[in-house]
C-alpha positions in Angstrom: 40.8 -19.6 -37.3 38.5 -21.3 -35.1 35.3 -19.6 -33.7 35.3 -19.2 -30.0 32.2 -18.4 -28.1 32.8 -15.5 -25.4 30.7 -13.1 -23.6 31.2 -10.5 -26.3 30.0 -12.5 -29.3 27.5 -14.9 -27.6 24.4 -12.6 -27.7 25.0 -11.9 -31.6 25.4 -15.7 -32.2 22.2 -16.4 -30.2 20.2 -13.9 -32.2 21.7 -15.2 -35.5 20.6 -18.7 -34.5 17.0 -17.6 -33.7 16.6 -15.6 -36.9 17.9 -18.6 -38.9 15.4 -20.9 -37.1 12.6 -18.2 -37.8 13.5 -18.0 -41.6 13.5 -21.9 -41.8 10.1 -22.1 -40.1 8.6 -19.4 -42.5 10.0 -21.0 -45.6 8.9 -24.5 -44.5 5.5 -23.8 -42.9 4.1 -20.5 -44.6 2.1 -21.2 -47.6 2.6 -19.3 -50.8 -0.2 -16.8 -51.3 -2.0 -16.9 -54.7 -0.9 -14.2 -57.3 -2.9 -11.2 -57.7 -3.0 -11.7 -61.4 -3.1 -14.8 -63.6 -0.9 -13.4 -66.2 2.8 -14.2 -64.9 4.4 -12.0 -67.6 2.9 -8.5 -67.4 3.8 -6.1 -70.3 6.3 -3.2 -69.5 3.4 -0.8 -69.5 1.7 -2.5 -66.7 4.8 -2.5 -64.5 5.4 1.0 -65.1 1.8 1.8 -64.0 2.3 -0.4 -61.0 5.4 1.5 -60.0 3.4 4.8 -60.4 0.7 3.2 -58.3 3.2 2.5 -55.4 4.8 6.1 -55.7 1.3 7.7 -55.5 0.4 5.7 -52.4 3.7 6.7 -50.9 3.1 10.3 -51.7 -0.2 10.4 -49.8 0.1 12.4 -46.6 -1.3 9.7 -44.1 0.9 6.9 -45.4 4.0 9.3 -45.1 3.0 10.1 -41.6 3.1 6.4 -40.7 6.4 5.9 -42.3 7.6 9.1 -40.3 6.4 7.9 -36.9 7.9 4.4 -37.6 11.3 5.7 -38.4 11.2 8.5 -35.7 10.3 6.1 -32.7 12.6 3.2 -33.8 15.3 6.0 -33.9 14.5 7.2 -30.3 14.4 3.5 -29.1 17.9 2.6 -30.6 19.3 5.8 -29.2 18.0 5.3 -25.7 19.2 1.7 -25.7 22.6 2.7 -26.8 22.9 5.5 -24.4 22.7 3.2 -21.3 26.3 2.0 -21.5 28.2 5.1 -21.8 26.0 6.9 -19.2 26.0 4.2 -16.7 29.8 3.7 -17.0 30.6 7.4 -16.8 28.1 8.2 -14.1 27.8 5.0 -11.8 30.7 2.8 -13.0 28.3 0.0 -13.9 29.7 -3.3 -15.2 28.3 -5.3 -18.1 26.3 -7.3 -15.6 24.7 -4.5 -14.0 23.9 -3.0 -17.4 22.2 -6.1 -18.4 19.9 -5.8 -15.2 18.9 -2.1 -16.7 18.1 -3.6 -20.1 16.1 -6.4 -18.3 14.1 -3.7 -16.5 13.4 -1.7 -19.9 12.3 -5.0 -21.4 9.9 -5.8 -18.5 8.6 -2.3 -18.8 7.9 -2.5 -22.5 6.3 -6.2 -22.3 4.1 -4.7 -19.4 3.1 -1.6 -21.2 2.2 -3.6 -24.4 0.1 -6.1 -22.4 -1.8 -3.0 -20.9 -2.3 -1.4 -24.4 -3.7 -4.9 -25.8 -6.0 -5.1 -22.5 -7.4 -1.4 -22.8 -7.8 -1.8 -26.7 -10.2 -4.7 -26.4 -13.3 -4.4 -28.4 -16.0 -2.5 -26.5 -18.6 -5.1 -27.6 -16.7 -8.0 -26.2 -18.6 -8.2 -22.8 -21.9 -7.7 -24.6 -21.2 -10.5 -26.9 -20.1 -12.8 -24.0 -23.3 -12.1 -22.1 -25.3 -12.5 -25.1 -23.8 -15.9 -25.7 -24.6 -17.1 -22.0 -28.3 -15.8 -22.6 -28.8 -17.7 -25.7 -27.4 -21.0 -24.1 -29.6 -20.5 -21.0 -32.6 -19.9 -23.2 -31.8 -23.0 -25.4 -31.5 -25.2 -22.3 -34.7 -24.1 -20.8 -33.4 -22.0 -17.9 -36.0 -19.4 -17.8 -35.1 -17.7 -14.7 -31.5 -17.5 -15.5 -32.1 -16.3 -18.9 -34.4 -13.7 -17.7 -31.7 -12.2 -15.4 -29.2 -12.3 -18.1 -31.5 -10.6 -20.5 -32.0 -7.7 -18.1 -28.2 -7.6 -17.4 -27.7 -7.4 -21.1 -30.1 -4.5 -21.6 -28.4 -2.6 -18.7 -25.1 -3.3 -20.3 -26.2 -2.0 -23.7 -27.5 1.2 -22.3 -24.1 1.9 -20.6 -21.8 0.6 -23.3 -19.6 3.0 -25.1 -21.0 1.4 -28.3 -24.5 2.9 -27.6 -23.2 6.4 -26.5 -24.2 7.9 -29.9 -27.2 5.7 -30.3 -30.0 6.6 -32.6 -33.5 7.5 -30.8 -35.0 4.5 -32.4 -32.5 2.0 -31.3 -32.6 3.6 -27.7 -36.4 3.4 -27.7 -36.2 -0.2 -28.9 -34.1 -1.1 -25.9 -36.2 0.7 -23.5 -39.3 -0.9 -24.7 -37.6 -4.5 -24.5 -36.7 -3.6 -20.8 -40.2 -2.6 -20.1 -41.7 -5.8 -21.6 -39.3 -7.7 -19.6 -40.5 -6.1 -16.3 -44.2 -6.7 -17.3 -43.7 -10.3 -18.4 -41.7 -12.7 -16.2 -40.9 -15.0 -19.1 -38.1 -15.1 -21.8 -39.9 -15.2 -25.2 -38.2 -16.2 -28.5 -39.1 -12.7 -30.0 -37.1 -11.0 -27.0 -34.1 -13.1 -27.6 -34.2 -12.6 -31.5 -34.6 -8.7 -30.9 -31.6 -8.8 -28.5 -29.7 -10.8 -30.9 -30.6 -8.4 -33.8 -29.5 -5.1 -32.3 -26.4 -6.5 -30.6 -25.4 -7.9 -34.0 -26.0 -4.6 -35.4 -25.6 -1.7 -33.1 -25.8 1.7 -34.2 -22.5 3.4 -35.5 -20.8 5.0 -32.6 -19.2 8.3 -32.4 -15.5 8.6 -32.7 -13.7 7.6 -29.5 -11.8 10.2 -27.6 -8.4 8.4 -28.0 -8.2 7.8 -31.7 -5.2 6.3 -33.2 -4.0 9.8 -34.5 -4.6 11.2 -31.0 -2.8 8.4 -29.3 0.4 9.1 -31.5 0.2 12.8 -31.0 -0.3 12.2 -27.2 2.9 9.9 -27.2 4.9 12.5 -29.0 4.0 15.1 -26.3 4.9 12.6 -23.6 8.3 11.9 -25.2 8.8 15.7 -25.4 8.1 16.1 -21.7 10.6 13.1 -21.0 13.2 14.9 -23.1 12.6 18.1 -21.1 13.2 16.2 -17.9 16.5 14.7 -19.2 17.7 18.0 -20.2 17.1 19.5 -16.9 18.0 16.7 -14.5 20.5 14.3 -16.2 24.1 15.2 -15.2 27.0 12.8 -14.9 26.9 13.2 -11.0 23.1 12.4 -10.9 21.6 9.9 -8.5 20.6 6.4 -9.9 16.9 7.0 -9.5 17.1 10.1 -11.6 18.5 8.1 -14.5 15.9 5.3 -14.1 13.0 7.7 -13.9 14.5 9.5 -17.2 14.5 6.1 -18.9 11.0 5.5 -17.8 9.7 8.9 -19.1 11.4 8.3 -22.5 10.3 4.7 -23.0 6.8 4.3 -21.4 5.0 5.8 -24.4 6.5 3.7 -27.1 3.7 0.9 -27.0 1.1 3.7 -27.3 2.7 4.8 -30.8 3.4 1.4 -32.6 0.0 -0.1 -32.2 -2.2 2.9 -33.3 0.4 3.7 -36.1 0.1 0.2 -37.4 -3.6 0.2 -37.1 -3.6 3.3 -39.2 -1.3 2.0 -41.8 -3.1 -1.3 -42.1 -6.6 0.7 -42.7 -4.8 2.7 -45.4 -3.3 -0.1 -47.5 -5.8 -2.5 -46.9 -7.1 -3.9 -50.3 -4.2 -2.6 -52.3 -2.3 -5.0 -54.6 0.9 -3.2 -53.2 0.2 -4.0 -49.6 3.1 -6.4 -49.1 5.6 -4.0 -50.7 4.3 -1.2 -48.6 4.5 -3.2 -45.4 8.0 -4.3 -46.4 9.0 -0.7 -47.0 7.5 0.3 -43.5 9.8 -2.5 -41.9 12.7 -1.0 -43.7 11.9 2.5 -42.4 11.9 0.8 -38.9 15.2 -0.9 -39.5 16.7 2.3 -40.7 15.7 4.1 -37.5 17.4 1.4 -35.5 20.6 1.7 -37.4 20.6 5.5 -37.4 20.0 5.8 -33.7 23.5 4.5 -32.5 25.1 6.5 -35.3 23.3 9.8 -34.2 24.4 8.7 -30.6 28.0 8.3 -31.4 28.2 11.5 -33.4 26.5 13.7 -30.8 27.0 12.2 -27.3 30.3 13.9 -26.6 32.6 13.4 -23.5 31.5 13.9 -19.9 32.2 17.6 -19.2 33.6 18.8 -15.8 34.2 22.4 -14.7 35.2 24.0 -11.6 32.9 26.6 -9.9 34.1 29.7 -8.3 34.0 27.9 -5.1 36.7 25.4 -6.3 33.8 22.5 -6.5 33.6 20.2 -9.5 30.3 20.6 -11.5 29.4 17.9 -14.2 27.7 18.9 -17.5 24.5 17.7 -19.0 24.2 14.2 -20.5 24.0 14.0 -24.2 22.5 17.4 -24.7 22.9 17.6 -28.4 21.5 14.0 -28.8 18.3 14.8 -27.0 17.8 18.0 -28.7 17.9 16.2 -32.1 15.6 13.5 -30.9 13.0 16.1 -29.8 13.4 17.9 -33.2 12.5 14.5 -35.0 9.6 13.7 -32.7 8.3 17.3 -33.2 8.6 16.7 -36.9 6.7 13.5 -36.6 4.0 15.1 -34.6 3.7 18.0 -37.3 3.3 15.4 -40.2 0.6 13.6 -38.2 -1.2 16.8 -37.3 -1.0 17.9 -40.9 -2.4 14.6 -41.9 -5.3 14.6 -39.3 -7.9 15.9 -41.6 -7.5 13.0 -43.9 -7.1 10.2 -41.1 -11.0 10.4 -40.4 -11.7 9.3 -44.0 -11.7 5.9 -45.4 -8.4 4.8 -47.3 -10.6 5.5 -50.4 -10.1 9.0 -49.9 -6.4 9.0 -49.4 -5.4 6.2 -51.8 -8.0 5.9 -54.4 -7.9 2.2 -55.4 -7.3 0.6 -52.0 -10.8 0.1 -50.6 -12.5 -0.7 -53.7 -12.7 -4.4 -52.7 -13.3 -3.9 -49.1 -15.5 -0.8 -48.7 -17.8 -2.6 -46.3 -15.1 -4.2 -44.0 -15.1 -1.1 -41.7 -18.6 -1.1 -40.5 -19.0 -1.6 -36.8 -20.0 -5.2 -35.8 
């Protein structure tokens, strides 16, 4: 039989071609990393110890929390995406083209939120470093007046920066003394520039921010539960279109605030481990498993649109996928519980959760 491209199989063929190109590019351009050991044939005892090491790392509660969050939110995304077609067809009579616009809106929302997360999560010292570079360039070129203004601005920025919110008394006193010297001496000295360079390069260790990675994941779980509550209360098969779009927004807007913090936590936990590649692969498998289980769960629990007549003879439509969203809410609640239980260990270095992980990179987490 000949292969015919039609609207039903063209998206799948396009994705298969893109994945094939990606694999070819990886195999062609990505260099092979060096092995961890020079011994290619490890004895069986060492292989057994390696397997035990992987299991020990997987049993740690913070790593397990990362796997739970990855699976759970990929499950919710896949379920929400698969729910669009049956709901819009039953409630609004949408065609395939109209559903494609719904998916387009969801994609634009996700991309915009990811860009917002990247913008907000920029390193707090980035403006300080940029201003310091301008200061050093101006001083090197002999522009004393410009360098003086930049130096005063840098001192003010250091005083108001989140990085110096929990500064030590000595560091704060040093910044105040430098500012006083600048007010008294209308010149830029090499010692002043050197002093600025030193305590910008090594600012004091700042206090834990309000929105840590773990708190962002827990916040996203709470937001998703609120979205599920809205869907259970508002979504009916005779609902207006804005109610459906608002429900999708409430269900999906918090997704970017889960994946970035969760991946950040996972990367810190497995950094320096010789099983890092295997653990990352298992995390990707957990994400794929969530994407596969989501549509299966939807098909098993969505049910048929229910219509009943009231005492006045009017038709009353039932809720949309009530069992589906109750199950998703339970999964997200379980994820939040695991993250909350692991909270006392997220604040430590990975050496406290997975013993061998940070032996080679213990100094990598110092604030720069």
